[in-house]
C-alpha positions in Angstrom: 87.4 -8.9 38.0 88.9 -5.5 39.0 92.7 -4.6 38.9 92.7 -5.0 42.7 91.1 -8.6 42.5 93.5 -9.5 39.6 96.5 -8.4 41.7 95.2 -10.4 44.6 94.8 -13.4 42.4 98.3 -12.8 40.9 99.5 -12.9 44.5 97.9 -16.2 45.1 99.4 -17.8 42.1 102.6 -16.3 42.9 102.6 -17.7 46.3 101.9 -21.2 45.1 104.3 -20.7 42.1 107.1 -20.1 44.5 106.2 -23.1 46.6 106.0 -25.3 43.6 109.5 -23.9 42.2 111.1 -24.3 45.8 109.7 -28.0 45.8 110.7 -28.6 42.3 114.5 -27.7 43.1 114.2 -29.9 46.3 113.0 -32.7 44.2 115.9 -32.3 41.7 118.4 -32.3 44.7 116.9 -35.2 46.1 116.9 -37.2 42.8 120.4 -36.3 42.4 121.4 -37.2 45.9 119.6 -40.6 45.8 120.1 -41.6 42.4 122.8 -39.7 41.0 123.4 -39.1 37.2 123.0 -42.5 36.0 121.1 -44.5 33.2 118.3 -44.8 35.8 117.9 -41.1 36.0 118.3 -40.6 32.3 115.3 -43.3 31.8 113.3 -41.3 34.6 113.7 -37.8 32.8 112.6 -39.2 29.4 109.5 -41.1 30.9 108.4 -38.1 33.0 108.9 -35.9 29.9 106.2 -38.1 28.0 103.7 -37.7 30.9 104.3 -33.9 31.4 104.1 -33.3 27.7 100.6 -34.6 27.4 99.6 -32.6 30.5 101.2 -29.3 29.2 99.5 -29.8 25.8 96.0 -30.4 27.3 96.5 -27.5 30.0 97.5 -25.2 27.2 94.6 -26.2 24.9 91.9 -26.2 27.7 92.8 -22.8 29.4 93.4 -21.2 25.8 89.9 -22.3 24.5 87.6 -22.7 27.3 87.9 -19.4 28.9 87.1 -17.3 25.7 84.8 -20.0 24.4 82.7 -19.9 27.7 82.6 -16.2 28.0 81.3 -15.8 24.5 78.7 -18.6 24.8 77.4 -17.2 28.0 77.4 -13.6 26.3 75.2 -15.4 23.2 73.2 -17.9 24.7 73.3 -17.5 28.4 75.0 -19.3 31.4 73.2 -22.7 30.9 74.4 -23.1 27.4 77.8 -22.1 28.3 78.1 -24.8 31.0 76.7 -27.3 28.5 79.2 -26.7 26.4 81.9 -27.2 29.2 80.3 -30.4 30.2 80.4 -31.8 26.2 84.0 -30.6 26.0 85.1 -32.4 29.4 83.1 -35.7 28.2 85.2 -36.1 25.1 88.5 -35.1 26.8 87.7 -37.8 29.3 87.4 -40.5 26.6 90.8 -39.2 25.0 92.6 -39.4 28.3 91.5 -43.0 29.0 92.4 -44.2 25.6 96.0 -42.6 25.7 96.6 -43.8 29.2 95.5 -47.5 28.0 97.9 -47.3 24.9 100.8 -46.0 27.2 100.3 -48.9 29.7 100.2 -51.4 27.1 102.8 -50.3 24.7 105.4 -47.9 26.5 108.1 -49.2 24.4 106.9 -47.7 21.2 107.0 -44.3 22.8 110.3 -44.4 24.5 111.8 -45.6 21.1 111.5 -42.0 19.8 114.4 -41.0 22.3 117.0 -43.3 21.0 118.4 -44.1 24.3 120.0 -47.6 23.6 118.6 -50.9 24.9 119.3 -50.7 28.6 118.0 -47.3 29.4 115.1 -47.7 26.9 114.1 -51.0 29.0 114.3 -49.0 32.2 112.2 -46.0 30.8 109.6 -48.3 29.4 109.0 -50.0 32.8 108.9 -46.5 34.6 106.5 -45.3 31.9 104.0 -48.2 32.6 104.1 -47.4 36.2 103.4 -43.7 35.4 100.5 -44.3 33.0 97.8 -43.6 35.5 99.6 -40.2 35.9 99.0 -39.1 32.3 95.2 -39.5 32.8 95.0 -37.7 36.3 97.3 -35.0 35.2 94.8 -34.7 32.2 91.7 -34.4 34.5 93.8 -32.0 36.5 94.2 -29.7 33.7 90.5 -30.0 32.9 89.5 -28.9 36.3 92.0 -26.1 36.1 90.6 -24.6 33.1 86.9 -25.0 34.3 88.0 -23.3 37.7 89.9 -20.5 35.9 86.8 -19.6 33.6 85.1 -18.7 37.1 87.8 -16.9 38.4 89.1 -19.5 40.6 92.8 -19.7 40.9 94.0 -20.9 44.3 93.5 -24.7 43.7 94.7 -24.7 40.1 97.9 -22.9 41.4 98.6 -25.3 43.9 98.7 -28.3 41.7 102.6 -28.0 41.3 102.9 -28.0 44.8 100.9 -31.2 45.1 102.7 -33.0 42.1 106.4 -32.3 43.7 105.4 -33.4 46.9 104.0 -36.7 45.6 107.4 -37.3 43.9 109.3 -36.6 47.1 107.3 -38.8 49.3 107.6 -41.5 46.8 111.4 -41.3 46.3 111.9 -40.7 50.3 109.6 -43.7 51.2 110.5 -46.3 48.6 113.8 -45.7 47.1 115.7 -48.2 49.6 113.2 -51.1 48.5 112.1 -49.9 45.0 114.9 -48.2 43.5 114.3 -45.7 40.7 110.6 -47.3 40.4 109.8 -45.3 43.7 110.2 -42.2 41.7 107.8 -43.5 39.1 105.1 -44.4 41.8 105.8 -41.0 43.4 104.8 -39.1 39.9 101.5 -41.3 40.2 101.1 -40.2 43.6 101.6 -36.7 42.7 99.1 -36.6 40.0 96.5 -38.3 42.1 97.0 -35.4 44.8 96.5 -32.8 42.0 93.1 -34.1 41.2 92.0 -34.4 44.8 93.1 -30.9 45.6 90.9 -29.5 43.0 87.9 -31.8 43.4 86.0 -30.0 46.2 86.3 -26.6 44.5 85.4 -27.9 41.1 82.1 -29.7 42.8 81.1 -26.3 44.3 81.7 -24.4 41.0 79.8 -26.9 39.0 76.6 -26.5 41.2 76.4 -23.1 39.6 75.8 -24.8 36.1 73.3 -27.2 37.4 75.5 -29.7 39.0 77.7 -32.4 37.4 76.4 -34.1 34.3 77.9 -36.3 31.6 77.5 -34.7 28.0 79.0 -35.5 24.7 76.9 -32.9 22.4 76.3 -29.2 22.1 75.3 -26.8 19.0 78.9 -25.3 19.1 81.0 -28.4 19.9 81.9 -28.8 16.2 83.2 -25.1 16.1 85.2 -25.4 19.3 86.8 -28.7 17.9 87.8 -26.7 14.9 89.1 -23.9 16.9 91.2 -26.6 18.9 93.1 -28.0 15.9 95.4 -25.1 15.4 95.6 -24.5 19.4 96.7 -28.3 19.9 99.1 -28.1 16.9 100.7 -24.9 18.4 101.1 -26.4 21.7 102.4 -29.9 20.3 104.9 -27.9 18.1 106.2 -26.1 21.2 106.9 -29.5 22.8 108.8 -30.5 19.6 111.7 -28.1 20.5 111.7 -29.7 24.1 112.2 -33.0 22.7 114.8 -32.1 20.0 116.7 -30.5 22.8 116.9 -33.6 24.7 117.5 -35.7 21.5 120.5 -33.4 20.4 122.0 -33.0 23.9 121.9 -37.0 24.2 124.5 -36.8 21.6 127.0 -35.0 23.7 129.1 -36.2 26.4 127.5 -37.8 29.4 125.8 -35.3 31.7 125.5 -32.4 29.3 121.8 -33.2 28.9 121.2 -32.8 32.7 123.3 -29.7 32.8 120.9 -28.1 30.0 117.7 -29.5 31.8 119.0 -27.9 35.2 119.9 -24.6 33.3 116.4 -24.7 31.8 114.9 -25.2 35.2 116.6 -22.0 36.4 115.7 -20.1 33.3 112.1 -20.9 33.4 111.7 -19.8 37.1 111.0 -16.3 36.4 108.0 -17.5 34.3 106.6 -19.7 36.9 107.1 -17.2 39.8 106.3 -13.8 38.3 104.9 -14.1 34.7 102.2 -16.7 35.2 100.8 -15.3 38.4 100.2 -12.0 36.7 98.7 -13.4 33.3 96.9 -16.2 34.7 94.0 -13.9 36.2 94.4 -11.3 33.6 93.7 -13.6 30.5 89.9 -14.0 31.5 89.6 -10.3 32.0 91.1 -9.5 28.4 89.0 -12.5 27.0 85.8 -10.9 28.3 86.8 -7.3 26.8 87.2 -9.0 23.4 84.1 -11.2 23.7 82.2 -7.8 24.5 83.8 -6.2 21.6 85.5 -3.8 24.1 88.9 -3.8 22.1 90.2 -0.6 23.3 89.9 -1.6 26.9 91.5 -5.1 26.0 94.4 -3.0 24.3 94.7 -0.7 27.5 95.1 -3.7 29.7 97.5 -5.1 27.3 99.8 -2.0 27.4 99.7 -1.7 31.1 100.6 -5.5 31.5 103.5 -5.1 29.0 104.9 -2.2 31.0 104.7 -4.2 34.3 106.2 -7.2 32.7 109.0 -5.2 31.2 110.0 -3.6 34.3 110.3 -7.1 36.0 111.8 -9.3 33.1 114.4 -6.9 31.8 116.5 -6.6 35.0 116.1 -10.3 35.7 117.3 -10.8 31.8 120.6 -8.7 32.7 121.3 -10.2 36.1 121.0 -13.9 34.8 123.1 -13.1 32.0 126.0 -11.4 33.9 125.5 -13.7 36.9 124.9 -17.0 35.3 128.0 -18.8 37.0 127.0 -17.4 40.5 123.3 -18.3 40.2 124.3 -21.9 39.0 126.5 -22.1 42.1 123.9 -21.0 44.5 121.3 -23.2 43.0 123.3 -26.4 42.4 127.0 -26.0 43.6 126.8 -28.9 46.2 127.2 -32.6 46.4 128.1 -34.3 43.1 127.6 -31.0 41.1 131.3 -29.7 41.5 132.9 -26.8 39.6 132.8 -28.5 36.3 129.1 -29.3 36.6 128.4 -25.6 37.5 130.3 -24.3 34.4 128.2 -26.7 32.2 125.1 -25.3 33.7 126.2 -21.5 33.5 126.9 -21.5 29.8 123.2 -22.3 28.6 121.8 -20.4 31.7 123.2 -17.0 30.3 121.3 -17.7 27.0 118.3 -18.6 28.8 118.4 -15.4 30.8 118.6 -13.3 27.6 115.4 -14.9 26.7 113.4 -13.9 29.8 112.4 -10.5 28.4 111.2 -12.1 25.3 109.4 -14.9 26.9 107.3 -12.4 29.0 106.1 -10.2 26.3 105.8 -13.0 24.0 103.5 -14.8 26.3 101.4 -11.9 26.9 101.2 -11.4 23.0 100.2 -15.2 22.9 97.5 -14.8 25.3 96.1 -11.6 23.9 95.9 -13.3 20.3 94.1 -16.2 22.2 91.5 -14.0 23.8 90.4 -12.9 20.3 90.2 -16.4 19.1 93.3 -16.0 16.8 94.7 -19.4 17.2 95.6 -20.0 13.6 98.1 -16.9 13.8 99.5 -18.5 17.0 100.1 -21.8 15.1 101.8 -20.2 12.2 104.3 -18.3 14.6 104.8 -21.5 16.3 105.7 -23.5 13.1 108.0 -20.8 12.2 109.7 -20.7 15.4 110.1 -24.5 15.6 111.7 -24.6 12.2 114.0 -21.9 13.1 114.9 -23.2 16.3 115.9 -26.7 14.6 117.9 -25.1 12.2 119.8 -23.1 14.8 120.1 -26.0 17.0 122.0 -27.8 14.3 124.1 -24.7 13.4 125.2 -24.0 17.0 125.5 -27.5 18.7 128.9 -28.1 17.4 130.9 -24.9 18.2 128.7 -24.2 21.7 127.6 -27.6 22.8 124.5 -27.5 25.0 124.9 -23.6 25.3 124.2 -23.6 21.5 120.7 -25.3 22.1 120.0 -22.6 24.7 121.0 -19.7 22.2 119.0 -21.2 19.5 116.2 -21.1 21.9 116.8 -17.6 23.0 116.9 -16.3 19.2 113.6 -18.2 18.5 111.9 -16.5 21.5 112.4 -13.0 19.9 111.6 -14.3 16.5 108.3 -15.8 18.0 107.6 -12.4 19.8 108.1 -10.2 16.6 105.8 -12.5 14.4 103.0 -12.5 17.2 103.4 -8.7 17.6 102.9 -8.5 13.8 99.7 -10.6 13.9 98.3 -8.9 16.9 98.6 -5.6 15.3 96.9 -6.8 12.0 94.0 -8.0 14.2 94.0 -5.3 16.4 94.7 -1.7 14.8 93.9 -0.1 18.2 97.5 -1.2 19.3 100.2 1.3 18.5 103.4 -0.4 17.5 105.1 3.1 18.1 103.9 3.7 21.5 104.5 0.0 22.6 108.1 0.2 21.2 108.7 3.5 22.8 107.5 2.2 26.3 109.8 -1.1 26.1 112.8 0.9 24.8 112.6 3.4 27.8 112.4 0.6 30.3 115.3 -1.2 28.5 117.5 1.9 28.5 116.9 2.1 32.2 117.8 -1.6 32.5 121.0 -1.2 30.6 122.1 1.7 33.0 121.1 -0.6 36.0 123.1 -3.3 34.5 126.3 -1.2 33.9 126.1 0.2 37.3 125.9 -3.3 38.6 129.2 -4.2 36.9 131.0 -1.9 39.1 130.9 -3.9 42.3 131.1 -7.1 40.2 134.6 -6.3 39.0 135.6 -4.7 42.3 134.4 -7.1 44.9 137.0 -9.8 45.6 134.6 -12.5 46.4 135.2 -16.2 46.2 132.2 -17.0 43.7 133.2 -20.6 43.7 131.5 -21.1 47.0 127.9 -20.8 47.9 128.4 -17.9 50.2 130.6 -16.1 48.1 128.4 -16.5 45.0 125.4 -15.5 47.3 127.0 -12.3 48.6 128.3 -11.4 45.1 124.6 -11.9 43.6 123.2 -9.7 46.7 125.4 -6.8 46.2 125.1 -6.8 42.4 121.3 -7.1 42.5 120.9 -4.3 45.2 123.2 -1.8 43.4 121.8 -2.7 39.9 118.2 -2.7 41.3 118.7 0.9 43.0 120.2 2.2 40.0 117.3 0.6 37.6 114.6 2.0 40.0 115.9 5.5 39.9 116.3 5.4 36.3 112.9 4.0 35.5 111.2 6.5 37.9 112.6 9.2 35.4 112.1 7.9 31.9 109.1 5.7 32.4 107.0 7.3 35.2 103.6 5.8 34.0 104.9 2.2 34.2 106.6 2.9 37.5 103.3 4.0 38.9 101.3 1.0 37.5 104.0 -1.4 39.0 103.5 0.5 42.4 99.8 0.3 42.3 100.0 -3.4 41.5 102.3 -4.0 44.4 99.8 -1.9 46.8 97.0 -4.1 45.6 98.7 -7.3 46.4 97.6 -6.8 50.2 95.5 -9.4 51.4 94.4 -7.1 54.4 92.1 -5.0 52.2 88.6 -6.0 51.5 87.1 -6.2 48.2 
């Protein structure tokens, strides 16, 4: 896959990522407008967390393992053997999904008990989770299709699954809220998961023909090795979800509404990853995996360096803007209806700290993917274990004085700790990577970002806008972004010309009018 093809694939993923994020916000607005902040919505959030957690773990494990494993098996034994390995993995994943779905449908109370929600909300959540149980299996199959399609450079279908999922929930709520109440949202989750699978089936069937057609398999000479590799990857993914669970658990001990405020802030803080980070690294990961599979580590490191420069140019100004404009961003996103000035204030506190973590999240995810491309899952698991323990400790330390904002600050600190640990592991495994060069690159772009942020503060202090209203906050953000962005661009052209040139070339390659 060429750089131009990577850029075009990134544009496709970005487009669907934006649509998915927009629909996700619409979904949150509709849920808040229809059901409000009640015991019903608390129960829905926790039940949905269970379903999405299983899907997230499977998606991470499958995309992390199947792409490099397929590349290596094809290089070693040919395409037919590589396809046989994929079918064997798919067969066992299908069995696991069916068993998990049955357990959730039969005994949802045992799972909901973990949230310690109280008898009333636990009963509601158990009923909702039973309705959502098919969605667990369907989202798992969607994750499997996503991994197989991405192996073969197909990104449009997998990128659109978020749009289908959110659309299904909206249809369920709008069509059934009047007669079914909160259960309509649960049926919407099941519908959205079904739409995810239906969306990917045609492309999956076409790609499978290249491997000799669809077939059921449960054995392959390398299946045992893949299972061993999957253990640390799955453990790392599960541990990553532990922090999401503990955040909900700790936030539930605060006043009513704080848990929702933290969730809203997290949704805003994760938006840059969905819209900007994943679109670039989703098509880039198979390319880096192929370099490592072919023992072309120098080419893989070069791709890493260029990606790190582009990601820093995007994430550093975003981190600064989200930190200094957290209140205004929260006002524009949620400041309407039942979310008054107090609600916006509860969201803006944690959002500022989530904003600080954007840069670390971008670089950390690149490091994670690069380690995965080299099949170094054990190092990722170790880094994740350290990060989870650190986050929980910081949660307990900061929850009292800073409330839900303390949980966000703990996450931000842990993000940068994880980035440092994975960077150290990558340097040990890849001596071709120069830490001095990488540090100098990031420092130059950070310096440009600090200059842009300082210049942006001038109109921020001088402009007498009413930031307690939507248009006042929107105008403030627009002016600050334009002034700070112009200063950052001028500065980065001077101190980081190579990275600036790479970014410009990537933007030019996003044009769909050019032929491959």
